[in-house]
N, CA, C and O atoms as a GROMACS GRO file, in nm:
protein
  452
    1MET      N    1   0.083  -0.118   0.000
    1MET     CA    2   0.000   0.000   0.000
    1MET      C    3   0.088   0.126   0.000
    1MET      O    4   0.180   0.138   0.080
    2GLU      N    5   0.058   0.217  -0.090
    2GLU     CA    6   0.137   0.340  -0.101
    2GLU      C    7   0.099   0.438   0.008
    2GLU      O    8  -0.015   0.444   0.053
    3THR      N    9   0.198   0.515   0.049
    3THR     CA   10   0.170   0.616   0.149
    3THR      C   11   0.108   0.739   0.083
    3THR      O   12   0.113   0.753  -0.040
    4LYS      N   13   0.052   0.824   0.163
    4LYS     CA   14  -0.012   0.946   0.110
    4LYS      C   15   0.090   1.036   0.041
    4LYS      O   16   0.058   1.102  -0.058
    5GLU      N   17   0.211   1.038   0.092
    5GLU     CA   18   0.314   1.122   0.033
    5GLU      C   19   0.349   1.073  -0.106
    5GLU      O   20   0.371   1.154  -0.196
    6ASN      N   21   0.355   0.942  -0.126
    6ASN     CA   22   0.387   0.887  -0.257
    6ASN      C   23   0.275   0.914  -0.357
    6ASN      O   24   0.302   0.928  -0.477
    7ILE      N   25   0.152   0.921  -0.312
    7ILE     CA   26   0.040   0.948  -0.402
    7ILE      C   27   0.034   1.097  -0.438
    7ILE      O   28   0.008   1.133  -0.553
    8LEU      N   29   0.059   1.183  -0.340
    8LEU     CA   30   0.049   1.327  -0.362
    8LEU      C   31   0.168   1.384  -0.439
    8LEU      O   32   0.155   1.484  -0.509
    9GLU      N   33   0.281   1.322  -0.426
    9GLU     CA   34   0.401   1.375  -0.489
    9GLU      C   35   0.388   1.388  -0.641
    9GLU      O   36   0.420   1.495  -0.693
   10PRO      N   37   0.343   1.286  -0.716
   10PRO     CA   38   0.326   1.304  -0.861
   10PRO      C   39   0.219   1.407  -0.895
   10PRO      O   40   0.231   1.480  -0.993
   11LEU      N   41   0.115   1.412  -0.812
   11LEU     CA   42   0.008   1.509  -0.836
   11LEU      C   43   0.059   1.652  -0.819
   11LEU      O   44   0.029   1.739  -0.901
   12LEU      N   45   0.136   1.676  -0.714
   12LEU     CA   46   0.193   1.810  -0.691
   12LEU      C   47   0.293   1.845  -0.802
   12LEU      O   48   0.300   1.960  -0.844
   13GLU      N   49   0.369   1.747  -0.847
   13GLU     CA   50   0.465   1.772  -0.954
   13GLU      C   51   0.394   1.810  -1.083
   13GLU      O   52   0.439   1.901  -1.154
   14LYS      N   53   0.285   1.743  -1.114
   14LYS     CA   54   0.207   1.775  -1.235
   14LYS      C   55   0.142   1.912  -1.221
   14LYS      O   56   0.134   1.987  -1.319
   15ALA      N   57   0.094   1.946  -1.102
   15ALA     CA   58   0.033   2.077  -1.080
   15ALA      C   59   0.138   2.187  -1.098
   15ALA      O   60   0.108   2.292  -1.154
   16LEU      N   61   0.260   2.163  -1.050
   16LEU     CA   62   0.368   2.259  -1.066
   16LEU      C   63   0.404   2.275  -1.214
   16LEU      O   64   0.424   2.387  -1.260
   17GLN      N   65   0.411   2.166  -1.287
   17GLN     CA   66   0.439   2.171  -1.430
   17GLN      C   67   0.328   2.247  -1.504
   17GLN      O   68   0.355   2.326  -1.594
   18TYR      N   69   0.203   2.221  -1.464
   18TYR     CA   70   0.090   2.291  -1.526
   18TYR      C   71   0.101   2.442  -1.502
   18TYR      O   72   0.079   2.521  -1.593
   19GLY      N   73   0.135   2.480  -1.380
   19GLY     CA   74   0.151   2.623  -1.347
   19GLY      C   75   0.262   2.686  -1.428
   19GLY      O   76   0.246   2.797  -1.481
   20GLN      N   77   0.374   2.617  -1.439
   20GLN     CA   78   0.486   2.670  -1.517
   20GLN      C   79   0.451   2.682  -1.665
   20GLN      O   80   0.487   2.779  -1.730
   21THR      N   81   0.381   2.583  -1.717
   21THR     CA   82   0.339   2.586  -1.857
   21THR      C   83   0.240   2.700  -1.881
   21THR      O   84   0.246   2.769  -1.983
   22SER      N   85   0.149   2.719  -1.787
   22SER     CA   86   0.051   2.828  -1.799
   22SER      C   87   0.120   2.964  -1.800
   22SER      O   88   0.083   3.052  -1.878
   23ILE      N   89   0.218   2.981  -1.713
   23ILE     CA   90   0.292   3.107  -1.708
   23ILE      C   91   0.369   3.128  -1.838
   23ILE      O   92   0.373   3.240  -1.890
   24ALA      N   93   0.431   3.023  -1.889
   24ALA     CA   94   0.504   3.034  -2.016
   24ALA      C   95   0.410   3.072  -2.130
   24ALA      O   96   0.445   3.153  -2.216
   25LEU      N   97   0.291   3.012  -2.131
   25LEU     CA   98   0.193   3.044  -2.234
   25LEU      C   99   0.149   3.189  -2.225
   25LEU      O  100   0.137   3.257  -2.327
   26LEU      N  101   0.124   3.238  -2.105
   26LEU     CA  102   0.085   3.379  -2.087
   26LEU      C  103   0.195   3.473  -2.135
   26LEU      O  104   0.167   3.576  -2.195
   27LYS      N  105   0.320   3.437  -2.107
   27LYS     CA  106   0.432   3.520  -2.153
   27LYS      C  107   0.437   3.524  -2.306
   27LYS      O  108   0.458   3.630  -2.365
   28LEU      N  109   0.418   3.409  -2.369
   28LEU     CA  110   0.421   3.404  -2.515
   28LEU      C  111   0.306   3.483  -2.576
   28LEU      O  112   0.323   3.552  -2.676
   29GLU      N  113   0.188   3.473  -2.516
   29GLU     CA  114   0.073   3.549  -2.565
   29GLU      C  115   0.097   3.699  -2.550
   29GLU      O  116   0.062   3.777  -2.639
   30ALA      N  117   0.156   3.740  -2.437
   30ALA     CA  118   0.186   3.882  -2.416
   30ALA      C  119   0.290   3.930  -2.517
   30ALA      O  120   0.278   4.041  -2.570
   31GLN      N  121   0.391   3.847  -2.544
   31GLN     CA  122   0.491   3.885  -2.644
   31GLN      C  123   0.429   3.898  -2.783
   31GLN      O  124   0.464   3.988  -2.859
   32ASN      N  125   0.337   3.809  -2.814
   32ASN     CA  126   0.269   3.815  -2.944
   32ASN      C  127   0.188   3.944  -2.956
   32ASN      O  128   0.194   4.011  -3.059
   33LYS      N  129   0.114   3.978  -2.853
   33LYS     CA  130   0.035   4.101  -2.855
   33LYS      C  131   0.126   4.223  -2.867
   33LYS      O  132   0.098   4.315  -2.943
   34LEU      N  133   0.235   4.222  -2.790
   34LEU     CA  134   0.328   4.333  -2.794
   34LEU      C  135   0.390   4.348  -2.933
   34LEU      O  136   0.404   4.459  -2.983
   35ALA      N  137   0.426   4.237  -2.994
   35ALA     CA  138   0.483   4.241  -3.128
   35ALA      C  139   0.381   4.294  -3.228
   35ALA      O  140   0.416   4.371  -3.318
   36THR      N  141   0.255   4.253  -3.214
   36THR     CA  142   0.150   4.299  -3.305
   36THR      C  143   0.130   4.450  -3.291
   36THR      O  144   0.123   4.521  -3.391
   37VAL      N  145   0.119   4.497  -3.168
   37VAL     CA  146   0.097   4.640  -3.145
   37VAL      C  147   0.218   4.721  -3.190
   37VAL      O  148   0.203   4.826  -3.250
   38THR      N  149   0.338   4.672  -3.160
   38THR     CA  150   0.459   4.743  -3.200
   38THR      C  151   0.470   4.751  -3.352
   38THR      O  152   0.505   4.855  -3.407
   39GLY      N  153   0.440   4.641  -3.419
   39GLY     CA  154   0.443   4.642  -3.565
   39GLY      C  155   0.342   4.738  -3.623
   39GLY      O  156   0.370   4.809  -3.720
   40SER      N  157   0.225   4.741  -3.563
   40SER     CA  158   0.121   4.833  -3.609
   40SER      C  159   0.163   4.978  -3.588
   40SER      O  160   0.143   5.063  -3.675
   41LEU      N  161   0.220   5.006  -3.471
   41LEU     CA  162   0.266   5.143  -3.443
   41LEU      C  163   0.380   5.184  -3.535
   41LEU      O  164   0.385   5.299  -3.580
   42ALA      N  165   0.471   5.091  -3.564
   42ALA     CA  166   0.581   5.123  -3.655
   42ALA      C  167   0.528   5.154  -3.794
   42ALA      O  168   0.573   5.248  -3.859
   43ARG      N  169   0.432   5.074  -3.839
   43ARG     CA  170   0.371   5.098  -3.970
   43ARG      C  171   0.303   5.235  -3.974
   43ARG      O  172   0.319   5.310  -4.070
   44GLN      N  173   0.229   5.266  -3.869
   44GLN     CA  174   0.160   5.394  -3.864
   44GLN      C  175   0.258   5.510  -3.856
   44GLN      O  176   0.232   5.617  -3.910
   45ALA      N  177   0.371   5.490  -3.788
   45ALA     CA  178   0.472   5.595  -3.779
   45ALA      C  179   0.534   5.623  -3.916
   45ALA      O  180   0.558   5.738  -3.951
   46VAL      N  181   0.561   5.518  -3.993
   46VAL     CA  182   0.617   5.536  -4.128
   46VAL      C  183   0.515   5.607  -4.217
   46VAL      O  184   0.551   5.698  -4.293
   47ILE      N  185   0.390   5.567  -4.208
   47ILE     CA  186   0.285   5.632  -4.287
   47ILE      C  187   0.272   5.779  -4.247
   47ILE      O  188   0.258   5.866  -4.333
   48ALA      N  189   0.277   5.806  -4.117
   48ALA     CA  190   0.267   5.945  -4.070
   48ALA      C  191   0.385   6.028  -4.119
   48ALA      O  192   0.368   6.144  -4.156
   49LEU      N  193   0.504   5.970  -4.119
   49LEU     CA  194   0.622   6.042  -4.167
   49LEU      C  195   0.611   6.072  -4.316
   49LEU      O  196   0.643   6.183  -4.360
   50MET      N  197   0.565   5.976  -4.392
   50MET     CA  198   0.548   5.999  -4.536
   50MET      C  199   0.438   6.101  -4.563
   50MET      O  200   0.450   6.184  -4.652
   51ALA      N  201   0.330   6.095  -4.486
   51ALA     CA  202   0.221   6.191  -4.502
   51ALA      C  203   0.270   6.332  -4.465
   51ALA      O  204   0.232   6.431  -4.529
   52PHE      N  205   0.353   6.340  -4.362
   52PHE     CA  206   0.409   6.470  -4.323
   52PHE      C  207   0.494   6.528  -4.435
   52PHE      O  208   0.483   6.646  -4.468
   53ALA      N  209   0.581   6.444  -4.494
   53ALA     CA  210   0.666   6.490  -4.604
   53ALA      C  211   0.580   6.536  -4.722
   53ALA      O  212   0.608   6.640  -4.783
   54LEU      N  213   0.478   6.459  -4.754
   54LEU     CA  214   0.387   6.497  -4.862
   54LEU      C  215   0.319   6.630  -4.833
   54LEU      O  216   0.312   6.717  -4.920
   55LEU      N  217   0.270   6.644  -4.712
   55LEU     CA  218   0.203   6.767  -4.672
   55LEU      C  219   0.299   6.885  -4.675
   55LEU      O  220   0.263   6.994  -4.719
   56LEU      N  221   0.421   6.864  -4.628
   56LEU     CA  222   0.520   6.971  -4.626
   56LEU      C  223   0.552   7.022  -4.766
   56LEU      O  224   0.547   7.142  -4.792
   57PHE      N  225   0.583   6.930  -4.857
   57PHE     CA  226   0.620   6.972  -4.991
   57PHE      C  227   0.501   7.026  -5.069
   57PHE      O  228   0.517   7.118  -5.150
   58THR      N  229   0.384   6.971  -5.046
   58THR     CA  230   0.264   7.025  -5.110
   58THR      C  231   0.236   7.167  -5.060
   58THR      O  232   0.198   7.255  -5.136
   59SER      N  233   0.255   7.187  -4.931
   59SER     CA  234   0.232   7.319  -4.873
   59SER      C  235   0.330   7.422  -4.928
   59SER      O  236   0.291   7.534  -4.961
   60ILE      N  237   0.455   7.384  -4.938
   60ILE     CA  238   0.555   7.476  -4.993
   60ILE      C  239   0.522   7.509  -5.138
   60ILE      O  240   0.528   7.625  -5.179
   61GLY      N  241   0.486   7.407  -5.215
   61GLY     CA  242   0.448   7.431  -5.355
   61GLY      C  243   0.326   7.520  -5.366
   61GLY      O  244   0.323   7.612  -5.448
   62ALA      N  245   0.225   7.494  -5.283
   62ALA     CA  246   0.104   7.577  -5.286
   62ALA      C  247   0.135   7.720  -5.244
   62ALA      O  248   0.082   7.814  -5.301
   63ALA      N  249   0.222   7.736  -5.143
   63ALA     CA  250   0.257   7.871  -5.097
   63ALA      C  251   0.331   7.947  -5.206
   63ALA      O  252   0.304   8.065  -5.230
   64LEU      N  253   0.424   7.880  -5.272
   64LEU     CA  254   0.497   7.946  -5.381
   64LEU      C  255   0.404   7.981  -5.497
   64LEU      O  256   0.414   8.089  -5.555
   65TRP      N  257   0.314   7.891  -5.529
   65TRP     CA  258   0.219   7.916  -5.638
   65TRP      C  259   0.126   8.031  -5.603
   65TRP      O  260   0.103   8.120  -5.686
   66LEU      N  261   0.070   8.030  -5.481
   66LEU     CA  262  -0.020   8.139  -5.440
   66LEU      C  263   0.055   8.272  -5.433
   66LEU      O  264   0.001   8.376  -5.469
   67GLY      N  265   0.180   8.266  -5.386
   67GLY     CA  266   0.259   8.389  -5.381
   67GLY      C  267   0.284   8.446  -5.520
   67GLY      O  268   0.280   8.567  -5.539
   68GLN      N  269   0.309   8.358  -5.616
   68GLN     CA  270   0.329   8.404  -5.753
   68GLN      C  271   0.198   8.459  -5.808
   68GLN      O  272   0.198   8.559  -5.880
   69TYR      N  273   0.085   8.394  -5.775
   69TYR     CA  274  -0.046   8.439  -5.824
   69TYR      C  275  -0.081   8.577  -5.768
   69TYR      O  276  -0.130   8.662  -5.842
   70TRP      N  277  -0.055   8.599  -5.640
   70TRP     CA  278  -0.090   8.726  -5.578
   70TRP      C  279   0.019   8.833  -5.596
   70TRP      O  280  -0.001   8.949  -5.560
   71GLY      N  281   0.132   8.793  -5.651
   71GLY     CA  282   0.234   8.892  -5.681
   71GLY      C  283   0.340   8.910  -5.574
   71GLY      O  284   0.443   8.972  -5.601
   72LYS      N  285   0.320   8.859  -5.456
   72LYS     CA  286   0.419   8.871  -5.349
   72LYS      C  287   0.434   8.734  -5.283
   72LYS      O  288   0.335   8.675  -5.238
   73PRO      N  289   0.557   8.684  -5.276
   73PRO     CA  290   0.578   8.548  -5.225
   73PRO      C  291   0.527   8.525  -5.082
   73PRO      O  292   0.478   8.418  -5.050
   74HIS      N  293   0.540   8.626  -4.999
   74HIS     CA  294   0.498   8.606  -4.860
   74HIS      C  295   0.346   8.590  -4.847
   74HIS      O  296   0.299   8.530  -4.750
   75TYR      N  297   0.269   8.640  -4.942
   75TYR     CA  298   0.124   8.621  -4.938
   75TYR      C  299   0.087   8.473  -4.944
   75TYR      O  300  -0.003   8.427  -4.874
   76GLY      N  301   0.156   8.400  -5.028
   76GLY     CA  302   0.128   8.258  -5.041
   76GLY      C  303   0.151   8.183  -4.911
   76GLY      O  304   0.071   8.098  -4.871
   77PHE      N  305   0.262   8.214  -4.844
   77PHE     CA  306   0.292   8.148  -4.717
   77PHE      C  307   0.193   8.189  -4.608
   77PHE      O  308   0.157   8.108  -4.523
   78LEU      N  309   0.150   8.314  -4.611
   78LEU     CA  310   0.050   8.358  -4.513
   78LEU      C  311  -0.085   8.288  -4.535
   78LEU      O  312  -0.152   8.251  -4.439
   79ILE      N  313  -0.123   8.271  -4.660
   79ILE     CA  314  -0.250   8.203  -4.690
   79ILE      C  315  -0.244   8.057  -4.646
   79ILE      O  316  -0.339   8.006  -4.586
   80VAL      N  317  -0.134   7.990  -4.677
   80VAL     CA  318  -0.120   7.850  -4.636
   80VAL      C  319  -0.118   7.840  -4.483
   80VAL      O  320  -0.179   7.749  -4.426
   81ALA      N  321  -0.050   7.933  -4.416
   81ALA     CA  322  -0.047   7.933  -4.271
   81ALA      C  323  -0.188   7.955  -4.213
   81ALA      O  324  -0.223   7.895  -4.112
   82ALA      N  325  -0.266   8.040  -4.278
   82ALA     CA  326  -0.404   8.065  -4.232
   82ALA      C  327  -0.488   7.938  -4.247
   82ALA      O  328  -0.572   7.908  -4.161
   83ILE      N  329  -0.467   7.865  -4.354
   83ILE     CA  330  -0.541   7.739  -4.373
   83ILE      C  331  -0.505   7.640  -4.262
   83ILE      O  332  -0.593   7.573  -4.207
   84TYR      N  333  -0.375   7.631  -4.229
   84TYR     CA  334  -0.334   7.543  -4.120
   84TYR      C  335  -0.390   7.589  -3.986
   84TYR      O  336  -0.426   7.507  -3.902
   85ALA      N  337  -0.396   7.719  -3.965
   85ALA     CA  338  -0.452   7.772  -3.841
   85ALA      C  339  -0.599   7.734  -3.827
   85ALA      O  340  -0.645   7.702  -3.718
   86LEU      N  341  -0.673   7.738  -3.938
   86LEU     CA  342  -0.814   7.695  -3.935
   86LEU      C  343  -0.824   7.546  -3.902
   86LEU      O  344  -0.908   7.505  -3.822
   87GLY      N  345  -0.737   7.467  -3.964
   87GLY     CA  346  -0.737   7.323  -3.935
   87GLY      C  347  -0.703   7.295  -3.791
   87GLY      O  348  -0.765   7.209  -3.728
   88LEU      N  349  -0.605   7.367  -3.736
   88LEU     CA  350  -0.568   7.350  -3.596
   88LEU      C  351  -0.684   7.390  -3.505
   88LEU      O  352  -0.710   7.323  -3.405
   89GLY      N  353  -0.752   7.497  -3.540
   89GLY     CA  354  -0.869   7.539  -3.461
   89GLY      C  355  -0.976   7.431  -3.457
   89GLY      O  356  -1.035   7.405  -3.353
   90LEU      N  357  -1.000   7.368  -3.572
   90LEU     CA  358  -1.098   7.259  -3.575
   90LEU      C  359  -1.053   7.140  -3.491
   90LEU      O  360  -1.134   7.080  -3.420
   91LEU      N  361  -0.925   7.107  -3.497
   91LEU     CA  362  -0.873   6.996  -3.416
   91LEU      C  363  -0.883   7.026  -3.266
   91LEU      O  364  -0.908   6.936  -3.186
   92LEU      N  365  -0.864   7.152  -3.230
   92LEU     CA  366  -0.875   7.188  -3.088
   92LEU      C  367  -1.019   7.185  -3.040
   92LEU      O  368  -1.045   7.169  -2.921
   93LEU      N  369  -1.114   7.201  -3.133
   93LEU     CA  370  -1.255   7.194  -3.095
   93LEU      C  371  -1.301   7.050  -3.072
   93LEU      O  372  -1.396   7.027  -2.997
   94ILE      N  373  -1.235   6.955  -3.136
   94ILE     CA  374  -1.275   6.815  -3.122
   94ILE      C  375  -1.157   6.728  -3.076
   94ILE      O  376  -1.115   6.639  -3.149
   95PRO      N  377  -1.102   6.754  -2.955
   95PRO     CA  378  -0.983   6.680  -2.912
   95PRO      C  379  -1.010   6.534  -2.880
   95PRO      O  380  -0.920   6.450  -2.893
   96ASN      N  381  -1.129   6.502  -2.839
   96ASN     CA  382  -1.158   6.364  -2.801
   96ASN      C  383  -1.170   6.270  -2.920
   96ASN      O  384  -1.155   6.149  -2.904
   97ALA      N  385  -1.197   6.322  -3.037
   97ALA     CA  386  -1.213   6.236  -3.154
   97ALA      C  387  -1.083   6.163  -3.188
   97ALA      O  388  -1.084   6.043  -3.216
   98ILE      N  389  -0.972   6.235  -3.184
   98ILE     CA  390  -0.843   6.173  -3.215
   98ILE      C  391  -0.804   6.077  -3.103
   98ILE      O  392  -0.759   5.965  -3.130
   99LYS      N  393  -0.820   6.120  -2.979
   99LYS     CA  394  -0.785   6.036  -2.865
   99LYS      C  395  -0.867   5.907  -2.866
   99LYS      O  396  -0.814   5.799  -2.841
  100LYS      N  397  -0.995   5.918  -2.895
  100LYS     CA  398  -1.083   5.801  -2.898
  100LYS      C  399  -1.041   5.705  -3.009
  100LYS      O  400  -1.041   5.584  -2.989
  101ARG      N  401  -1.007   5.758  -3.125
  101ARG     CA  402  -0.969   5.672  -3.237
  101ARG      C  403  -0.839   5.597  -3.207
  101ARG      O  404  -0.828   5.477  -3.235
  102VAL      N  405  -0.742   5.666  -3.150
  102VAL     CA  406  -0.615   5.602  -3.116
  102VAL      C  407  -0.635   5.495  -3.009
  102VAL      O  408  -0.583   5.385  -3.021
  103SER      N  409  -0.710   5.528  -2.904
  103SER     CA  410  -0.732   5.430  -2.798
  103SER      C  411  -0.814   5.311  -2.848
  103SER      O  412  -0.787   5.198  -2.809
  104ASP      N  413  -0.914   5.335  -2.933
  104ASP     CA  414  -0.993   5.226  -2.988
  104ASP      C  415  -0.907   5.133  -3.074
  104ASP      O  416  -0.920   5.010  -3.067
  105THR      N  417  -0.819   5.192  -3.154
  105THR     CA  418  -0.730   5.111  -3.238
  105THR      C  419  -0.635   5.028  -3.154
  105THR      O  420  -0.613   4.911  -3.182
  106THR      N  421  -0.580   5.089  -3.049
  106THR     CA  422  -0.488   5.017  -2.962
  106THR      C  423  -0.558   4.903  -2.890
  106THR      O  424  -0.505   4.792  -2.882
  107ILE      N  425  -0.676   4.929  -2.837
  107ILE     CA  426  -0.751   4.825  -2.766
  107ILE      C  427  -0.790   4.713  -2.861
  107ILE      O  428  -0.782   4.595  -2.825
  108THR      N  429  -0.831   4.747  -2.982
  108THR     CA  430  -0.867   4.645  -3.081
  108THR      C  431  -0.747   4.558  -3.112
  108THR      O  432  -0.759   4.436  -3.123
  109GLN      N  433  -0.629   4.620  -3.127
  109GLN     CA  434  -0.508   4.543  -3.155
  109GLN      C  435  -0.472   4.452  -3.039
  109GLN      O  436  -0.425   4.340  -3.060
  110LEU      N  437  -0.494   4.498  -2.916
  110LEU     CA  438  -0.461   4.416  -2.800
  110LEU      C  439  -0.557   4.301  -2.780
  110LEU      O  440  -0.516   4.193  -2.738
  111ILE      N  441  -0.686   4.323  -2.809
  111ILE     CA  442  -0.786   4.220  -2.784
  111ILE      C  443  -0.793   4.120  -2.897
  111ILE      O  444  -0.798   3.999  -2.874
  112HIS      N  445  -0.794   4.169  -3.021
  112HIS     CA  446  -0.809   4.081  -3.137
  112HIS      C  447  -0.676   4.076  -3.212
  112HIS      O  448  -0.618   4.181  -3.241
  113PRO      N  449  -0.628   3.958  -3.244
  113PRO     CA  450  -0.502   3.947  -3.317
  113PRO      C  451  -0.510   3.996  -3.459
  113PRO      O  452  -0.410   3.992  -3.531
   0.00000   0.00000   0.00000
């Protein structure tokens, strides 16, 4: 007849292995989520950088063109700056829209692969 210690020992060993395996699985899942979110953020950063460059050069071109049209180069830059000021004013009126979109995207990436 086996003693209680001999019966419990394999059971405790298996429970310990199960716990270690569960922790390893959680670590791997966290790494996967982190990699997914990091990849998504890197992609968005590259897109934002390219969009910024496009916007910058388009703005300079538009400012030079408007300045030539109005006869004085600084007029074109002032007009483009006024357009940006209007856009900034609109963004300041709706600050939660951008924050909500970014947080929703991040949460979606974390929850769904």
